[in-house]
Each structure stands twice: as structure tokens, then as C-alpha cells.
All heavy atoms as an XYZ file, in Angstrom:
677
protein
N       0.789     -1.173     -0.007
C      -0.002     -0.001      0.011
C       0.817      1.264     -0.004
O       0.660      2.118     -0.858
N       1.762      1.414      0.930
C       2.540      2.652      1.045
C       3.429      2.855     -0.143
O       3.630      3.966     -0.658
C       3.326      2.688      2.333
C       2.506      2.864      3.589
C       1.968      4.298      3.772
O       1.654      4.969      2.778
N       1.830      4.707      4.946
N       4.118      1.776     -0.609
C       5.062      1.920     -1.673
C       4.307      2.398     -2.960
O       4.743      3.284     -3.646
C       5.737      0.560     -1.964
N       3.169      1.782     -3.232
C       2.391      2.176     -4.415
C       1.868      3.607     -4.249
O       1.846      4.367     -5.201
C       1.199      1.254     -4.566
N       1.476      3.943     -3.032
C       0.950      5.331     -2.772
C       2.020      6.346     -3.071
O       1.685      7.454     -3.693
C       0.521      5.432     -1.319
C       0.046      6.782     -0.963
N      -1.190      7.260     -1.334
C       0.650      7.788     -0.252
C      -1.289      8.500     -0.865
N      -0.228      8.832     -0.188
N       3.257      6.052     -2.759
C       4.331      7.050     -2.971
C       5.086      6.784     -4.310
O       6.090      7.479     -4.565
C       5.326      7.006     -1.793
C       4.674      7.640     -0.602
C       4.285      6.813      0.472
C       4.468      8.990     -0.440
C       3.679      7.373      1.583
C       3.859      9.523      0.648
C       3.451      8.726      1.690
O       2.906      9.220      2.753
N       4.697      5.846     -5.067
C       5.338      5.546     -6.344
C       6.677      4.859     -6.238
O       7.520      5.006     -7.161
N       6.917      4.158     -5.165
C       8.150      3.439     -4.947
C       8.029      1.996     -5.446
O       7.116      1.271     -5.077
C       8.496      3.416     -3.401
O       8.506      4.734     -2.948
C       9.789      2.738     -3.156
N       8.980      1.606     -6.274
C       8.954      0.276     -6.839
C       9.432     -0.742     -5.797
O      10.343     -0.479     -4.988
C       9.899      0.187     -8.062
O      10.027     -1.154     -8.494
N       8.722     -1.905     -5.797
C       9.181     -3.016     -4.945
C       9.696     -4.160     -5.795
O       9.875     -5.248     -5.301
C       8.031     -3.522     -4.038
C       7.669     -2.451     -3.026
C       6.834     -3.910     -4.845
N       9.945     -3.860     -7.071
C      10.487     -4.866     -7.978
C      11.849     -5.364     -7.453
O      12.748     -4.599     -7.067
C      10.683     -4.289     -9.389
C      11.092     -5.261    -10.390
C      10.187     -6.171    -10.933
C      12.459     -5.389    -10.751
C      10.612     -7.127    -11.876
C      12.832     -6.348    -11.649
C      11.909     -7.199    -12.222
O      12.313     -8.151    -13.121
N      11.965     -6.702     -7.428
C      13.161     -7.347     -6.912
C      13.448     -7.193     -5.418
O      14.520     -7.433     -4.901
C      14.433     -7.000     -7.660
C      14.744     -7.951     -8.789
O      14.181     -8.972     -8.885
O      15.699     -7.599     -9.602
N      12.429     -6.705     -4.666
C      12.519     -6.506     -3.259
C      12.326     -7.801     -2.469
O      11.738     -8.806     -2.948
C      11.532     -5.445     -2.723
N      12.817     -7.838     -1.254
C      12.539     -8.922     -0.293
C      11.510     -8.373      0.649
O      11.620     -7.257      1.100
C      13.766     -9.334      0.411
C      14.829    -10.011     -0.478
O      14.465    -10.590     -1.521
O      16.027     -9.943     -0.151
N      10.503     -9.182      0.940
C       9.430     -8.797      1.906
C       9.454     -9.667      3.108
O       9.549    -10.952      2.953
C       8.082     -8.821      1.175
C       6.919     -8.608      2.148
C       8.030     -7.893      0.006
N       9.360     -9.113      4.323
C       9.287     -9.880      5.558
C       7.917     -9.687      6.150
O       7.529     -8.557      6.391
C      10.424     -9.428      6.508
C      11.801     -9.694      6.036
C      12.407     -8.862      5.049
C      12.493    -10.841      6.402
C      13.679     -9.141      4.632
C      13.737    -11.135      5.922
C      14.307    -10.309      4.996
O      15.559    -10.589      4.529
N       7.185    -10.809      6.380
C       5.910    -10.707      6.956
C       5.782    -11.741      8.061
O       6.558    -12.714      8.160
C       4.780    -11.026      5.888
C       4.767     -9.936      4.779
C       4.983    -12.376      5.266
N       4.876    -11.488      8.970
C       4.691    -12.399     10.097
C       4.128    -13.718      9.730
O       4.660    -14.739     10.054
C       3.732    -11.724     11.168
O       4.267    -10.440     11.492
C       3.698    -12.558     12.397
N       3.078    -13.732      8.937
C       2.415    -14.988      8.580
C       2.439    -15.212      7.076
O       2.639    -14.312      6.258
C       0.948    -14.851      9.038
N       2.269    -16.478      6.710
C       2.218    -16.903      5.355
C       1.213    -16.092      4.638
O       0.072    -15.945      5.115
C       1.891    -18.397      5.289
C       1.967    -18.985      3.925
C       3.146    -19.348      3.360
C       0.805    -19.174      3.229
C       3.205    -19.852      2.081
C       0.854    -19.696      1.920
C       2.048    -20.098      1.411
N       1.514    -15.474      3.483
C       0.501    -14.632      2.797
C      -0.689    -15.472      2.212
O      -0.515    -16.559      1.742
C       1.315    -13.990      1.685
C       2.469    -14.910      1.438
C       2.743    -15.593      2.722
N      -1.847    -14.856      2.355
C      -3.001    -15.491      1.744
C      -2.854    -15.422      0.176
O      -1.948    -14.768     -0.319
C      -4.278    -14.765      2.116
S      -4.452    -13.087      1.481
N      -3.691    -16.161     -0.513
C      -3.583    -16.238     -1.969
C      -3.659    -14.865     -2.631
O      -2.860    -14.530     -3.490
C      -4.685    -17.173     -2.532
O      -4.534    -18.442     -1.888
C      -4.563    -17.339     -3.990
N      -4.646    -14.023     -2.188
C      -4.722    -12.696     -2.742
C      -3.535    -11.857     -2.522
O      -3.015    -11.217     -3.505
C      -6.032    -12.040     -2.194
N      -3.004    -11.848     -1.357
C      -1.795    -11.079     -1.038
C      -0.569    -11.573     -1.824
O       0.265    -10.787     -2.322
C      -1.519    -11.031      0.458
S      -2.688    -10.072      1.381
N      -0.458    -12.898     -1.931
C       0.636    -13.458     -2.626
C       0.569    -13.046     -4.115
O       1.593    -12.685     -4.661
C       0.567    -15.022     -2.525
C       1.695    -15.671     -3.230
C       2.974    -15.729     -2.682
C       1.516    -16.323     -4.462
C       4.045    -16.307     -3.339
C       2.541    -16.962     -5.092
C       3.826    -16.979     -4.559
N      -0.574    -13.060     -4.722
C      -0.752    -12.648     -6.119
C      -0.332    -11.163     -6.327
O       0.385    -10.815     -7.284
C      -2.159    -12.842     -6.611
C      -2.559    -14.257     -6.830
C      -3.972    -14.358     -7.288
C      -4.405    -15.851     -7.522
N      -5.743    -15.940     -7.991
N      -0.742    -10.304     -5.344
C      -0.366     -8.906     -5.469
C       1.165     -8.751     -5.332
O       1.772     -7.960     -6.122
C      -1.062     -8.089     -4.350
C      -2.580     -8.036     -4.635
C      -0.486     -6.706     -4.251
C      -3.422     -7.530     -3.526
N       1.782     -9.465     -4.379
C       3.208     -9.337     -4.208
C       3.946     -9.853     -5.415
O       4.952     -9.228     -5.904
C       3.663    -10.087     -2.991
C       3.218     -9.478     -1.652
C       3.441    -10.426     -0.491
C       3.957     -8.174     -1.398
N       3.507    -10.936     -6.054
C       4.116    -11.478     -7.264
C       3.997    -10.500     -8.385
O       4.926    -10.243     -9.140
C       3.466    -12.808     -7.635
S       3.877    -14.167     -6.568
N       2.802     -9.919     -8.580
C       2.542     -8.999     -9.648
C       3.373     -7.724     -9.519
O       3.738     -7.071    -10.470
C       1.046     -8.627     -9.691
N       3.701     -7.371     -8.274
C       4.558     -6.225     -7.992
C       6.020     -6.451     -8.209
O       6.810     -5.556     -8.183
C       4.341     -5.774     -6.537
O       3.055     -5.462     -6.265
N       6.392     -7.691     -8.488
C       7.774     -8.044     -8.758
C       8.606     -8.437     -7.598
O       9.857     -8.409     -7.666
N       7.946     -8.670     -6.391
C       8.745     -9.062     -5.245
C       9.504    -10.327     -5.508
O       8.962    -11.263     -6.070
C       7.732     -9.168     -4.026
C       8.473     -9.863     -2.862
C       7.199     -7.877     -3.632
N      10.779    -10.342     -5.078
C      11.654    -11.458     -5.420
C      11.483    -12.596     -4.337
O      11.339    -13.730     -4.740
C      13.085    -11.015     -5.422
C      14.130    -12.066     -5.671
C      15.535    -11.539     -5.778
C      15.926    -10.867     -4.486
N      17.333    -10.424     -4.406
N      11.440    -12.226     -3.076
C      11.370    -13.228     -2.008
C      10.438    -12.796     -0.933
O      10.515    -11.562     -0.537
C      12.725    -13.545     -1.429
O      13.665    -13.846     -2.465
C      12.743    -14.713     -0.486
N       9.602    -13.687     -0.432
C       8.726    -13.412      0.713
C       9.210    -14.326      1.861
O       9.166    -15.513      1.731
C       7.249    -13.727      0.393
C       6.769    -12.887     -0.791
C       6.384    -13.465      1.610
C       5.433    -13.317     -1.310
N       9.636    -13.611      2.955
C      10.053    -14.372      4.169
C       8.875    -14.276      5.151
O       8.356    -13.232      5.436
C      11.297    -13.715      4.762
C      12.529    -13.788      3.853
C      12.844    -12.774      2.972
C      13.385    -14.892      3.970
C      13.947    -12.891      2.182
C      14.487    -14.988      3.162
C      14.792    -13.948      2.261
O      15.898    -14.082      1.470
N       8.539    -15.454      5.714
C       7.437    -15.505      6.689
C       7.829    -16.401      7.821
O       8.662    -17.270      7.703
C       6.108    -15.977      5.988
C       6.193    -17.373      5.547
C       5.655    -18.381      6.303
C       6.752    -17.729      4.328
C       5.702    -19.699      5.897
C       6.830    -18.995      3.872
C       6.322    -20.013      4.621
N       7.171    -16.205      8.994
C       7.553    -16.953     10.136
C       6.456    -17.930     10.602
O       6.758    -19.015     11.105
C       7.867    -16.077     11.301
O       6.849    -15.237     11.684
N       5.203    -17.571     10.416
C       4.123    -18.461     10.866
C       3.446    -19.101      9.693
O       3.080    -18.488      8.674
C       3.059    -17.644     11.641
C       3.602    -17.120     12.935
C       2.504    -16.339     13.709
O       1.358    -16.177     13.149
O       2.772    -15.858     14.793
N       3.265    -20.413      9.779
C       2.514    -21.149      8.800
C       1.051    -21.250      9.210
O       0.774    -21.404     10.447
C       3.075    -22.580      8.627
C       4.447    -22.669      8.095
C       4.883    -24.107      7.927
C       6.261    -24.218      7.382
N       6.671    -25.623      7.256
N       0.187    -21.114      8.243
C      -1.232    -21.335      8.598
C      -1.537    -22.800      8.620
O      -0.770    -23.611      8.081
C      -2.108    -20.690      7.508
C      -2.192    -19.183      7.644
C      -1.919    -18.391      6.574
C      -2.538    -18.567      8.889
C      -1.975    -17.004      6.684
C      -2.626    -17.191      8.948
C      -2.369    -16.414      7.883
O      -2.413    -15.072      7.987
N      -2.663    -23.169      9.257
C      -3.048    -24.549      9.383
C      -3.120    -25.193      8.048
O      -2.696    -26.362      7.906
C      -4.418    -24.596     10.128
C      -4.903    -25.974     10.317
C      -6.220    -25.985     11.054
C      -6.770    -27.375     11.257
N      -8.044    -27.411     11.998
N      -3.585    -24.540      7.027
C      -3.703    -25.127      5.663
C      -2.637    -24.697      4.759
O      -2.787    -24.708      3.568
C      -5.110    -24.752      5.109
C      -6.207    -25.249      5.980
C      -6.975    -24.381      6.808
C      -6.499    -26.606      6.094
C      -7.998    -24.864      7.621
C      -7.455    -27.078      6.857
C      -8.217    -26.213      7.701
O      -9.200    -26.692      8.496
N      -1.474    -24.370      5.306
C      -0.315    -24.024      4.415
C       0.150    -25.191      3.614
O       0.371    -26.279      4.120
C       0.850    -23.539      5.344
C       2.199    -23.586      4.709
C       2.555    -22.537      3.845
C       3.114    -24.561      4.927
C       3.795    -22.492      3.226
C       4.361    -24.538      4.365
C       4.717    -23.519      3.463
O       5.926    -23.541      2.859
N       0.254    -24.947      2.326
C       0.706    -25.987      1.401
C       1.525    -25.294      0.296
O       1.007    -24.879     -0.669
C      -0.464    -26.768      0.763
C      -1.166    -27.651      1.809
C      -2.286    -28.452      1.174
N      -1.945    -28.988     -0.088
C      -2.849    -29.288     -0.983
N      -4.099    -29.196     -0.769
N      -2.452    -29.804     -2.162
N       2.825    -25.219      0.520
C       3.649    -24.515     -0.469
C       3.732    -25.216     -1.756
O       4.148    -24.664     -2.818
C       5.078    -24.275      0.113
O       5.689    -25.621      0.304
N       3.285    -26.497     -1.829
C       3.327    -27.246     -3.042
C       2.120    -26.934     -3.988
O       2.085    -27.389     -5.093
C       3.368    -28.768     -2.807
C       2.121    -29.336     -2.195
C       2.089    -29.274     -0.719
O       2.962    -28.583     -0.071
O       1.176    -29.864     -0.054
N       1.234    -26.106     -3.505
C       0.042    -25.681     -4.338
C       0.557    -25.034     -5.592
O       1.608    -24.344     -5.603
C      -0.876    -24.743     -3.575
C      -1.695    -25.379     -2.520
O      -1.696    -26.648     -2.452
O      -2.349    -24.698     -1.715
N      -0.146    -25.266     -6.696
C       0.255    -24.775     -7.999
C       0.535    -23.234     -7.984
O       1.457    -22.787     -8.646
C      -0.771    -25.113     -9.067
C      -0.744    -26.631     -9.418
C       0.618    -27.107     -9.919
O       1.211    -26.399    -10.817
O       1.028    -28.168     -9.479
N      -0.280    -22.522     -7.282
C      -0.218    -21.062     -7.342
C       1.145    -20.585     -6.793
O       1.708    -19.614     -7.215
C      -1.331    -20.374     -6.553
C      -1.264    -18.865     -6.718
C      -1.311    -20.727     -5.059
C      -2.428    -18.147     -6.218
N       1.716    -21.378     -5.844
C       2.962    -21.018     -5.254
C       4.161    -21.572     -5.984
O       5.275    -21.053     -5.885
C       3.026    -21.465     -3.787
C       1.909    -20.855     -2.957
C       0.862    -21.643     -2.466
C       1.868    -19.521     -2.733
C      -0.135    -21.061     -1.754
C       0.821    -18.938     -1.955
C      -0.131    -19.736     -1.455
O      -1.214    -19.174     -0.765
N       3.951    -22.584     -6.790
C       5.025    -23.227     -7.565
C       5.302    -22.475     -8.868
O       6.475    -22.388     -9.288
C       4.709    -24.698     -7.859
C       4.866    -25.568     -6.698
C       4.561    -27.008     -6.857
C       4.372    -27.564     -8.260
N       4.078    -28.965     -8.240
N       4.295    -22.008     -9.534
C       4.424    -21.432    -10.860
C       4.699    -19.928    -10.841
O       3.966    -19.138    -11.498
C       3.231    -21.769    -11.726
C       3.074    -23.218    -11.989
O       4.108    -23.967    -12.037
N       1.824    -23.713    -11.972
N       5.693    -19.511    -10.117
C       6.051    -18.129    -10.005
C       7.477    -17.941     -9.785
O       8.203    -18.850     -9.324
C       5.219    -17.434     -8.843
O       5.557    -16.062     -8.794
C       5.540    -18.120     -7.537
N       8.007    -16.769    -10.038
C       9.415    -16.484     -9.797
C       9.625    -16.036     -8.359
O      10.767    -16.061     -7.888
C       9.929    -15.366    -10.737
C       9.946    -15.795    -12.224
C      10.434    -14.641    -13.081
C      10.387    -15.105    -14.532
N      10.822    -14.000    -15.421
N       8.565    -15.685     -7.626
C       8.684    -15.246     -6.254
C       8.940    -16.442     -5.395
O       8.237    -17.462     -5.449
C       7.418    -14.523     -5.819
O       7.201    -13.411     -6.706
C       7.492    -14.048     -4.410
N       9.972    -16.343     -4.546
C      10.326    -17.426     -3.680
C       9.597    -17.216     -2.276
O       9.435    -16.095     -1.815
C      11.793    -17.509     -3.391
C      12.625    -17.823     -4.617
C      14.066    -17.766     -4.278
C      14.943    -17.863     -5.523
N      16.331    -17.619     -5.254
N       9.245    -18.325     -1.677
C       8.653    -18.312     -0.335
C       9.711    -18.916      0.572
O      10.169    -20.053      0.379
C       7.404    -19.102     -0.223
C       6.138    -18.404     -0.875
C       5.030    -19.383     -1.048
C       5.690    -17.264      0.047
N      10.083    -18.289      1.655
C      11.077    -18.764      2.626
C      10.504    -18.748      4.003
O      10.108    -17.669      4.524
C      12.391    -17.968      2.529
C      13.385    -18.511      3.545
C      12.928    -17.997      1.153
N      10.403    -19.903      4.646
C       9.922    -19.995      6.051
C      11.077    -19.771      7.023
O      12.106    -20.430      6.894
C       9.269    -21.337      6.304
C       8.831    -21.483      7.677
N       9.383    -22.406      8.521
C       7.860    -20.854      8.379
C       8.781    -22.329      9.717
N       7.882    -21.418      9.615
N      10.922    -18.801      7.852
C      11.921    -18.502      8.919
C      11.439    -19.046     10.261
O      10.339    -18.800     10.643
C      12.174    -17.003      9.012
C      12.618    -16.284      7.743
C      12.665    -14.774      7.988
C      13.984    -16.780      7.327
N      12.280    -19.721     10.944
C      11.923    -20.198     12.280
C      12.298    -19.095     13.300
O      13.440    -18.951     13.660
C      12.669    -21.484     12.607
O      12.300    -22.500     11.780
N      11.274    -18.325     13.665
C      11.458    -17.206     14.558
C      10.573    -17.340     15.796
O       9.320    -17.661     15.586
C      11.159    -15.890     13.790
C      12.115    -15.709     12.654
C      11.287    -14.671     14.776
C      11.790    -14.501     11.812
N      11.025    -17.043     16.943
C      10.219    -17.126     18.079
C       9.590    -15.720     18.309
O      10.207    -14.738     18.777
C      11.081    -17.441     19.348
C      10.317    -17.546     20.639
O       9.140    -17.104     20.631
O      10.849    -18.100     21.592
N       8.336    -15.559     17.767
C       7.691    -14.230     17.789
C       7.493    -13.730     19.140
O       7.515    -12.490     19.352
C       6.386    -14.320     16.986
C       6.564    -14.567     15.451
C       5.215    -14.694     14.828
C       7.382    -13.457     14.868
N       7.261    -14.578     20.102
C       7.092    -14.119     21.467
C       8.286    -13.501     22.072
O       8.272    -12.448     22.691
C       6.613    -15.312     22.407
C       6.230    -14.932     23.784
C       5.649    -16.046     24.622
O       5.007    -16.951     23.983
O       5.799    -15.968     25.817
N       9.466    -14.089     21.741
C      10.742    -13.540     22.146
C      10.973    -12.171     21.548
O      11.387    -11.213     22.195
C      11.833    -14.529     21.775
C      13.190    -14.068     22.307
C      14.267    -15.121     21.977
C      15.562    -14.715     22.526
N      16.619    -15.791     22.270
N      10.711    -12.013     20.213
C      10.882    -10.737     19.565
C       9.949     -9.738     20.175
O      10.366     -8.594     20.402
C      10.657    -10.945     18.035
C      11.777    -11.686     17.440
C      10.485     -9.539     17.386
C      11.623    -12.104     16.014
N       8.681    -10.113     20.388
C       7.724     -9.183     20.985
C       8.228     -8.692     22.380
O       8.090     -7.525     22.705
C       6.368     -9.865     21.135
C       5.286     -8.890     21.615
O       5.253     -7.716     21.233
N       4.468     -9.335     22.532
N       8.808     -9.581     23.141
C       9.343     -9.165     24.482
C      10.529     -8.200     24.290
O      10.593     -7.229     25.089
C       9.796    -10.422     25.209
C       8.651    -11.278     25.707
O       7.541    -10.834     25.821
N       8.924    -12.503     25.962
N      11.298     -8.382     23.296
C      12.474     -7.472     23.080
C      11.931     -6.094     22.757
O      12.351     -5.088     23.313
C      13.374     -7.980     21.984
C      14.073     -9.278     22.374
C      14.329     -6.910     21.482
C      14.826    -10.025     21.309
N      10.922     -5.973     21.882
C      10.346     -4.659     21.535
C       9.633     -4.073     22.700
O       9.741     -2.825     22.947
C       9.396     -4.809     20.329
C      10.155     -4.920     19.016
C      10.119     -6.088     18.318
C      10.833     -3.816     18.557
C      10.767     -6.221     17.092
C      11.488     -3.920     17.310
C      11.448     -5.130     16.659
N       8.926     -4.895     23.495
C       8.191     -4.354     24.650
C       9.206     -3.816     25.683
O       8.991     -2.705     26.254
C       7.379     -5.483     25.289
O       6.459     -5.962     24.322
C       6.567     -4.963     26.492
N      10.317     -4.544     25.900
C      11.327     -3.997     26.861
C      11.939     -2.699     26.321
O      12.164     -1.798     27.108
C      12.399     -5.046     26.975
C      11.992     -6.278     27.801
C      13.011     -7.425     27.748
O      14.091     -7.266     27.182
N      12.670     -8.544     28.348
N      12.142     -2.628     25.026
C      12.725     -1.374     24.467
C      11.783     -0.219     24.613
O      12.247      0.891     24.917
N      10.494     -0.415     24.424
C       9.490      0.645     24.592
C       9.431      1.055     26.058
O       9.329      2.233     26.351
C       8.144      0.187     24.071
C       8.107      0.040     22.564
S       6.448     -0.184     21.846
C       5.783     -1.481     22.789
N       9.537      0.113     27.008
C       9.483      0.421     28.396
C      10.723      1.287     28.788
O      10.646      2.214     29.547
C       9.455     -0.807     29.258
C       8.208     -1.552     29.252
C       6.991     -0.744     29.722
O       7.174     -0.037     30.735
O       5.911     -0.789     29.132
N      11.872      0.969     28.210
C      13.100      1.761     28.487
C      12.956      3.163     27.893
O      13.413      4.125     28.529
C      14.326      1.040     27.852
C      14.699     -0.192     28.613
C      15.883     -0.951     27.921
O      16.378     -0.578     26.882
N      16.273     -2.107     28.547
N      12.344      3.284     26.759
C      12.178      4.609     26.150
C      11.269      5.495     27.043
O      11.474      6.721     27.070
C      11.545      4.490     24.764
C      12.505      3.993     23.720
O      13.720      3.889     24.018
O      12.052      3.545     22.635
N      10.312      4.931     27.672
C       9.451      5.635     28.595
C      10.201      6.243     29.773
O       9.807      7.282     30.340
C       8.333      4.751     29.114
C       7.267      4.384     28.096
C       6.195      3.585     28.693
C       5.183      3.065     27.690
N       4.253      2.172     28.329
N      11.268      5.615     30.144
C      12.032      6.011     31.330
C      13.092      7.117     31.024
O      13.803      7.534     31.917
C      12.684      4.863     32.028
C      11.690      3.873     32.617
O      10.607      4.251     33.039
N      12.016      2.549     32.545
N      13.185      7.447     29.810
C      14.253      8.434     29.399
C      13.758      9.853     29.650
O      12.685     10.235     29.509
C      14.653      8.256     27.886
C      15.310      6.889     27.696
C      15.550      9.387     27.441
C      15.711      6.606     26.348
């Protein structure tokens, strides 16, 4: 949304998202020329072997990230900022 609004190209960009993109979002990212989509959470019905995900130049990469740990890091940082 923001890149398109400001006329910024995302062609050949890498995108980092929390969850596996839905079909509609995946199509938009592919059409925009995104090179790689990194995601951390798989949905219950995640199937990377589906045709829609196989027949594209956009790569899907699953990252094993502890989102709770990352959230705690950001929360601690925000608490420290309040004390400044």
C-alpha cells in the first residue's frame, strides 16, 4: 500500500511478513515483482506445493522465529524509552 501510494517500486525486493500470505496477497506481491517473501508463521492449511505458489518467480522462505521472544524485546525497548 505505502510503496504504491508514494510511487516506490518493490521490484526485486525482499518482503518480511509475520504470517504466510493469503492467496490474494501473494498474487499482489508477485505482480509487484517481489523477489522473495520471508514469513515466520505457517497457517493450518499452508501448502507450499500448491500450483499457485510453484508457478512463480517469487520465492517463499519460512523462517523459524520465536515471535514471542521478539515481542518481548520490543516491549522491553519501549519500556526503556518511557524512562528516558
